[in-house]
SEFIZA-3560 file (N, C-alpha, C; in Angstrom, 3 decimals):
REM SEFIZA-3560
<numar><xx>-0.929</xx><yy>4.822</yy><zz>-68.241</zz><atom>N</atom></numar>
<numar><xx>0.158</xx><yy>4.374</yy><zz>-67.404</zz><atom>CA</atom></numar>
<numar><xx>-0.365</xx><yy>4.329</yy><zz>-65.967</zz><atom>C</atom></numar>
<numar><xx>0.084</xx><yy>3.352</yy><zz>-65.246</zz><atom>N</atom></numar>
<numar><xx>-0.429</xx><yy>3.094</yy><zz>-63.905</zz><atom>CA</atom></numar>
<numar><xx>0.659</xx><yy>3.348</yy><zz>-62.874</zz><atom>C</atom></numar>
<numar><xx>0.365</xx><yy>4.127</yy><zz>-61.842</zz><atom>N</atom></numar>
<numar><xx>1.300</xx><yy>4.454</yy><zz>-60.778</zz><atom>CA</atom></numar>
<numar><xx>1.312</xx><yy>3.331</yy><zz>-59.754</zz><atom>C</atom></numar>
<numar><xx>2.468</xx><yy>2.681</yy><zz>-59.616</zz><atom>N</atom></numar>
<numar><xx>2.586</xx><yy>1.592</yy><zz>-58.649</zz><atom>CA</atom></numar>
<numar><xx>3.670</xx><yy>1.860</yy><zz>-57.621</zz><atom>C</atom></numar>
<numar><xx>4.022</xx><yy>3.090</yy><zz>-57.388</zz><atom>N</atom></numar>
<numar><xx>5.076</xx><yy>3.429</yy><zz>-56.439</zz><atom>CA</atom></numar>
<numar><xx>4.732</xx><yy>2.864</yy><zz>-55.074</zz><atom>C</atom></numar>
<numar><xx>5.593</xx><yy>2.032</yy><zz>-54.527</zz><atom>N</atom></numar>
<numar><xx>5.394</xx><yy>1.457</yy><zz>-53.210</zz><atom>CA</atom></numar>
<numar><xx>4.499</xx><yy>0.240</yy><zz>-53.187</zz><atom>C</atom></numar>
<numar><xx>4.077</xx><yy>-0.245</yy><zz>-54.346</zz><atom>N</atom></numar>
<numar><xx>3.168</xx><yy>-1.389</yy><zz>-54.379</zz><atom>CA</atom></numar>
<numar><xx>3.896</xx><yy>-2.709</yy><zz>-54.165</zz><atom>C</atom></numar>
<numar><xx>5.184</xx><yy>-2.749</yy><zz>-54.476</zz><atom>N</atom></numar>
<numar><xx>5.953</xx><yy>-3.978</yy><zz>-54.352</zz><atom>CA</atom></numar>
<numar><xx>7.109</xx><yy>-3.776</yy><zz>-53.383</zz><atom>C</atom></numar>
<numar><xx>7.372</xx><yy>-4.764</yy><zz>-52.537</zz><atom>N</atom></numar>
<numar><xx>8.481</xx><yy>-4.705</yy><zz>-51.591</zz><atom>CA</atom></numar>
<numar><xx>9.729</xx><yy>-5.264</yy><zz>-52.271</zz><atom>C</atom></numar>
<numar><xx>10.703</xx><yy>-4.419</yy><zz>-52.507</zz><atom>N</atom></numar>
<numar><xx>11.946</xx><yy>-4.826</yy><zz>-53.140</zz><atom>CA</atom></numar>
<numar><xx>13.046</xx><yy>-3.843</yy><zz>-52.776</zz><atom>C</atom></numar>
<numar><xx>14.282</xx><yy>-4.289</yy><zz>-52.854</zz><atom>N</atom></numar>
<numar><xx>15.407</xx><yy>-3.403</yy><zz>-52.580</zz><atom>CA</atom></numar>
<numar><xx>15.804</xx><yy>-2.608</yy><zz>-53.815</zz><atom>C</atom></numar>
<numar><xx>15.407</xx><yy>-3.097</yy><zz>-54.989</zz><atom>N</atom></numar>
<numar><xx>15.713</xx><yy>-2.398</yy><zz>-56.233</zz><atom>CA</atom></numar>
<numar><xx>14.701</xx><yy>-1.277</yy><zz>-56.458</zz><atom>C</atom></numar>
<numar><xx>15.135</xx><yy>-0.193</yy><zz>-57.095</zz><atom>N</atom></numar>
<numar><xx>14.162</xx><yy>0.837</yy><zz>-57.453</zz><atom>CA</atom></numar>
<numar><xx>13.165</xx><yy>0.280</yy><zz>-58.466</zz><atom>C</atom></numar>
<numar><xx>11.907</xx><yy>0.553</yy><zz>-58.250</zz><atom>N</atom></numar>
<numar><xx>10.887</xx><yy>0.068</yy><zz>-59.176</zz><atom>CA</atom></numar>
<numar><xx>10.471</xx><yy>1.203</yy><zz>-60.110</zz><atom>C</atom></numar>
<numar><xx>9.964</xx><yy>0.850</yy><zz>-61.289</zz><atom>N</atom></numar>
<numar><xx>9.509</xx><yy>1.910</yy><zz>-62.197</zz><atom>CA</atom></numar>
<numar><xx>8.337</xx><yy>2.661</yy><zz>-61.586</zz><atom>C</atom></numar>
<numar><xx>8.283</xx><yy>3.948</yy><zz>-61.842</zz><atom>N</atom></numar>
<numar><xx>7.213</xx><yy>4.765</yy><zz>-61.280</zz><atom>CA</atom></numar>
<numar><xx>5.860</xx><yy>4.397</yy><zz>-61.887</zz><atom>C</atom></numar>
<numar><xx>5.842</xx><yy>4.175</yy><zz>-63.188</zz><atom>N</atom></numar>
<numar><xx>4.605</xx><yy>3.814</yy><zz>-63.882</zz><atom>CA</atom></numar>
<numar><xx>4.841</xx><yy>2.577</yy><zz>-64.729</zz><atom>C</atom></numar>
<numar><xx>3.808</xx><yy>1.772</yy><zz>-64.884</zz><atom>N</atom></numar>
<numar><xx>3.864</xx><yy>0.632</yy><zz>-65.790</zz><atom>CA</atom></numar>
<numar><xx>2.697</xx><yy>0.747</yy><zz>-66.758</zz><atom>C</atom></numar>
<numar><xx>2.800</xx><yy>0.085</yy><zz>-67.875</zz><atom>N</atom></numar>
<numar><xx>1.718</xx><yy>0.144</yy><zz>-68.846</zz><atom>CA</atom></numar>
<numar><xx>2.273</xx><yy>0.432</yy><zz>-70.219</zz><atom>C</atom></numar>
<numar><xx>1.467</xx><yy>0.835</yy><zz>-71.132</zz><atom>N</atom></numar>
<numar><xx>0.100</xx><yy>1.330</yy><zz>-71.003</zz><atom>CA</atom></numar>
<numar><xx>-0.928</xx><yy>0.205</yy><zz>-70.942</zz><atom>C</atom></numar>
<numar><xx>-2.095</xx><yy>0.525</yy><zz>-70.405</zz><atom>N</atom></numar>
<numar><xx>-3.215</xx><yy>-0.399</yy><zz>-70.330</zz><atom>CA</atom></numar>
<numar><xx>-4.432</xx><yy>0.253</yy><zz>-70.970</zz><atom>C</atom></numar>
<numar><xx>-5.274</xx><yy>-0.554</yy><zz>-71.558</zz><atom>N</atom></numar>
<numar><xx>-6.495</xx><yy>-0.056</yy><zz>-72.178</zz><atom>CA</atom></numar>
<numar><xx>-7.545</xx><yy>0.208</yy><zz>-71.105</zz><atom>C</atom></numar>
<numar><xx>-8.228</xx><yy>1.345</yy><zz>-71.226</zz><atom>N</atom></numar>
<numar><xx>-9.339</xx><yy>1.657</yy><zz>-70.329</zz><atom>CA</atom></numar>
<numar><xx>-10.570</xx><yy>0.934</yy><zz>-70.852</zz><atom>C</atom></numar>
<numar><xx>-11.172</xx><yy>0.113</yy><zz>-70.004</zz><atom>N</atom></numar>
<numar><xx>-12.335</xx><yy>-0.683</yy><zz>-70.384</zz><atom>CA</atom></numar>
<numar><xx>-13.628</xx><yy>0.058</yy><zz>-70.081</zz><atom>C</atom></numar>
<numar><xx>-13.672</xx><yy>0.739</yy><zz>-68.922</zz><atom>N</atom></numar>
<numar><xx>-14.923</xx><yy>1.354</yy><zz>-68.491</zz><atom>CA</atom></numar>
<numar><xx>-14.631</xx><yy>2.488</yy><zz>-67.521</zz><atom>C</atom></numar>
<numar><xx>-15.498</xx><yy>3.487</yy><zz>-67.520</zz><atom>N</atom></numar>
<numar><xx>-15.428</xx><yy>4.556</yy><zz>-66.530</zz><atom>CA</atom></numar>
<numar><xx>-16.384</xx><yy>4.191</yy><zz>-65.406</zz><atom>C</atom></numar>
<numar><xx>-15.870</xx><yy>4.201</yy><zz>-64.173</zz><atom>N</atom></numar>
<numar><xx>-16.667</xx><yy>3.855</yy><zz>-62.999</zz><atom>CA</atom></numar>
<numar><xx>-16.869</xx><yy>5.144</yy><zz>-62.200</zz><atom>C</atom></numar>
<numar><xx>-18.027</xx><yy>5.737</yy><zz>-62.286</zz><atom>N</atom></numar>
<numar><xx>-18.297</xx><yy>6.979</yy><zz>-61.567</zz><atom>CA</atom></numar>
<numar><xx>-17.521</xx><yy>8.147</yy><zz>-62.148</zz><atom>C</atom></numar>
<numar><xx>-17.267</xx><yy>9.138</yy><zz>-61.300</zz><atom>N</atom></numar>
<numar><xx>-16.602</xx><yy>10.364</yy><zz>-61.737</zz><atom>CA</atom></numar>
<numar><xx>-15.084</xx><yy>10.251</yy><zz>-61.782</zz><atom>C</atom></numar>
<numar><xx>-14.495</xx><yy>9.443</yy><zz>-60.894</zz><atom>N</atom></numar>
<numar><xx>-13.039</xx><yy>9.492</yy><zz>-60.730</zz><atom>CA</atom></numar>
<numar><xx>-12.345</xx><yy>8.137</yy><zz>-60.756</zz><atom>C</atom></numar>
<numar><xx>-12.981</xx><yy>7.117</yy><zz>-61.300</zz><atom>N</atom></numar>
<numar><xx>-12.362</xx><yy>5.789</yy><zz>-61.324</zz><atom>CA</atom></numar>
<numar><xx>-12.546</xx><yy>5.140</yy><zz>-62.691</zz><atom>C</atom></numar>
<numar><xx>-11.542</xx><yy>4.332</yy><zz>-63.063</zz><atom>N</atom></numar>
<numar><xx>-11.571</xx><yy>3.641</yy><zz>-64.347</zz><atom>CA</atom></numar>
<numar><xx>-11.198</xx><yy>2.183</yy><zz>-64.161</zz><atom>C</atom></numar>
<numar><xx>-11.843</xx><yy>1.320</yy><zz>-64.953</zz><atom>N</atom></numar>
<numar><xx>-11.505</xx><yy>-0.106</yy><zz>-64.987</zz><atom>CA</atom></numar>
<numar><xx>-10.527</xx><yy>-0.304</yy><zz>-66.140</zz><atom>C</atom></numar>
<numar><xx>-9.406</xx><yy>-0.973</yy><zz>-65.858</zz><atom>N</atom></numar>
<numar><xx>-8.375</xx><yy>-1.210</yy><zz>-66.864</zz><atom>CA</atom></numar>
<numar><xx>-8.346</xx><yy>-2.668</yy><zz>-67.284</zz><atom>C</atom></numar>
<numar><xx>-7.922</xx><yy>-2.911</yy><zz>-68.506</zz><atom>N</atom></numar>
<numar><xx>-7.702</xx><yy>-4.271</yy><zz>-68.999</zz><atom>CA</atom></numar>
<numar><xx>-6.274</xx><yy>-4.653</yy><zz>-68.614</zz><atom>C</atom></numar>
<numar><xx>-6.134</xx><yy>-5.447</yy><zz>-67.556</zz><atom>N</atom></numar>
<numar><xx>-4.816</xx><yy>-5.846</yy><zz>-67.070</zz><atom>CA</atom></numar>
<numar><xx>-4.404</xx><yy>-7.167</yy><zz>-67.707</zz><atom>C</atom></numar>
<numar><xx>-3.086</xx><yy>-7.369</yy><zz>-67.913</zz><atom>N</atom></numar>
<numar><xx>-2.621</xx><yy>-8.637</yy><zz>-68.475</zz><atom>CA</atom></numar>
<numar><xx>-2.813</xx><yy>-9.785</yy><zz>-67.479</zz><atom>C</atom></numar>
<numar><xx>-2.776</xx><yy>-10.999</yy><zz>-67.979</zz><atom>N</atom></numar>
<numar><xx>-3.021</xx><yy>-12.185</yy><zz>-67.161</zz><atom>CA</atom></numar>
<numar><xx>-2.114</xx><yy>-12.278</yy><zz>-65.927</zz><atom>C</atom></numar>
<numar><xx>-0.803</xx><yy>-11.968</yy><zz>-66.017</zz><atom>N</atom></numar>
<numar><xx>0.031</xx><yy>-12.046</yy><zz>-64.804</zz><atom>CA</atom></numar>
<numar><xx>-0.409</xx><yy>-11.090</yy><zz>-63.686</zz><atom>C</atom></numar>
<numar><xx>-1.181</xx><yy>-10.074</yy><zz>-64.027</zz><atom>N</atom></numar>
<numar><xx>-1.664</xx><yy>-9.116</yy><zz>-63.027</zz><atom>CA</atom></numar>
<numar><xx>-3.125</xx><yy>-9.377</yy><zz>-62.674</zz><atom>C</atom></numar>
<numar><xx>-3.643</xx><yy>-10.545</yy><zz>-62.996</zz><atom>N</atom></numar>
<numar><xx>-5.062</xx><yy>-10.831</yy><zz>-62.793</zz><atom>CA</atom></numar>
<numar><xx>-5.465</xx><yy>-10.841</yy><zz>-61.319</zz><atom>C</atom></numar>
<numar><xx>-4.518</xx><yy>-11.022</yy><zz>-60.411</zz><atom>N</atom></numar>
<numar><xx>-4.825</xx><yy>-11.000</yy><zz>-58.985</zz><atom>CA</atom></numar>
<numar><xx>-4.973</xx><yy>-9.596</yy><zz>-58.429</zz><atom>C</atom></numar>
<numar><xx>-4.607</xx><yy>-8.585</yy><zz>-59.215</zz><atom>N</atom></numar>
<numar><xx>-4.672</xx><yy>-7.196</yy><zz>-58.783</zz><atom>CA</atom></numar>
<numar><xx>-6.054</xx><yy>-6.623</yy><zz>-59.102</zz><atom>C</atom></numar>
<numar><xx>-6.551</xx><yy>-5.759</yy><zz>-58.243</zz><atom>N</atom></numar>
<numar><xx>-7.838</xx><yy>-5.106</yy><zz>-58.487</zz><atom>CA</atom></numar>
<numar><xx>-7.735</xx><yy>-4.295</yy><zz>-59.770</zz><atom>C</atom></numar>
<numar><xx>-8.753</xx><yy>-4.294</yy><zz>-60.601</zz><atom>N</atom></numar>
<numar><xx>-8.667</xx><yy>-3.661</yy><zz>-61.919</zz><atom>CA</atom></numar>
<numar><xx>-9.332</xx><yy>-2.290</yy><zz>-62.012</zz><atom>C</atom></numar>
<numar><xx>-9.767</xx><yy>-1.713</yy><zz>-60.884</zz><atom>N</atom></numar>
<numar><xx>-10.362</xx><yy>-0.376</yy><zz>-60.872</zz><atom>CA</atom></numar>
<numar><xx>-9.408</xx><yy>0.564</yy><zz>-60.139</zz><atom>C</atom></numar>
<numar><xx>-9.094</xx><yy>1.710</yy><zz>-60.792</zz><atom>N</atom></numar>
<numar><xx>-8.113</xx><yy>2.648</yy><zz>-60.244</zz><atom>CA</atom></numar>
<numar><xx>-8.658</xx><yy>4.069</yy><zz>-60.262</zz><atom>C</atom></numar>
<numar><xx>-8.301</xx><yy>4.835</yy><zz>-59.231</zz><atom>N</atom></numar>
<numar><xx>-8.638</xx><yy>6.252</yy><zz>-59.134</zz><atom>CA</atom></numar>
<numar><xx>-7.796</xx><yy>7.022</yy><zz>-60.150</zz><atom>C</atom></numar>
<numar><xx>-8.326</xx><yy>8.123</yy><zz>-60.653</zz><atom>N</atom></numar>
<numar><xx>-7.617</xx><yy>8.901</yy><zz>-61.669</zz><atom>CA</atom></numar>
<numar><xx>-6.261</xx><yy>9.400</yy><zz>-61.183</zz><atom>C</atom></numar>
<numar><xx>-6.083</xx><yy>9.579</yy><zz>-59.882</zz><atom>N</atom></numar>
<numar><xx>-4.792</xx><yy>10.038</yy><zz>-59.362</zz><atom>CA</atom></numar>
<numar><xx>-3.701</xx><yy>8.987</yy><zz>-59.543</zz><atom>C</atom></numar>
<numar><xx>-4.087</xx><yy>7.731</yy><zz>-59.779</zz><atom>N</atom></numar>
<numar><xx>-3.129</xx><yy>6.653</yy><zz>-59.998</zz><atom>CA</atom></numar>
<numar><xx>-2.815</xx><yy>6.448</yy><zz>-61.482</zz><atom>C</atom></numar>
<numar><xx>-3.488</xx><yy>7.188</yy><zz>-62.358</zz><atom>N</atom></numar>
<numar><xx>-3.327</xx><yy>7.009</yy><zz>-63.800</zz><atom>CA</atom></numar>
<numar><xx>-2.624</xx><yy>8.202</yy><zz>-64.430</zz><atom>C</atom></numar>
<numar><xx>-1.976</xx><yy>7.933</yy><zz>-65.547</zz><atom>N</atom></numar>
<numar><xx>-1.281</xx><yy>8.981</yy><zz>-66.290</zz><atom>CA</atom></numar>
<numar><xx>-1.477</xx><yy>8.703</yy><zz>-67.775</zz><atom>C</atom></numar>
<numar><xx>-1.691</xx><yy>9.734</yy><zz>-68.557</zz><atom>N</atom></numar>
<numar><xx>-1.886</xx><yy>9.571</yy><zz>-69.991</zz><atom>CA</atom></numar>
<numar><xx>-0.598</xx><yy>9.078</yy><zz>-70.638</zz><atom>C</atom></numar>
<numar><xx>-0.723</xx><yy>8.089</yy><zz>-71.521</zz><atom>N</atom></numar>
<numar><xx>0.428</xx><yy>7.547</yy><zz>-72.235</zz><atom>CA</atom></numar>
<numar><xx>0.727</xx><yy>8.421</yy><zz>-73.443</zz><atom>C</atom></numar>
<numar><xx>1.978</xx><yy>8.893</yy><zz>-73.531</zz><atom>N</atom></numar>
<numar><xx>2.432</xx><yy>9.682</yy><zz>-74.672</zz><atom>CA</atom></numar>
<numar><xx>3.586</xx><yy>8.920</yy><zz>-75.308</zz><atom>C</atom></numar>
<numar><xx>3.387</xx><yy>8.359</yy><zz>-76.521</zz><atom>N</atom></numar>
<numar><xx>4.458</xx><yy>7.582</yy><zz>-77.154</zz><atom>CA</atom></numar>
<numar><xx>5.635</xx><yy>8.469</yy><zz>-77.539</zz><atom>C</atom></numar>
<numar><xx>6.827</xx><yy>7.871</yy><zz>-77.559</zz><atom>N</atom></numar>
<numar><xx>8.019</xx><yy>8.595</yy><zz>-78.005</zz><atom>CA</atom></numar>
<numar><xx>7.865</xx><yy>8.937</yy><zz>-79.479</zz><atom>C</atom></numar>
<numar><xx>8.279</xx><yy>10.148</yy><zz>-79.826</zz><atom>N</atom></numar>
<numar><xx>8.149</xx><yy>10.527</yy><zz>-81.239</zz><atom>CA</atom></numar>
<numar><xx>9.465</xx><yy>10.474</yy><zz>-81.967</zz><atom>C</atom></numar>
//
């Protein structure tokens, strides 16, 4: 799950996390490259671990 708090300017409350996204590659010690969908292709695809959260499906 990806933390996008404050990434979009809107008057509506935005979701805290979006996703899940597949991790494609580990970049160094604290960054990961994600497989983003086509509508998000303009967004940078490498994120610091502080921006990521493990996805836990509803049981």
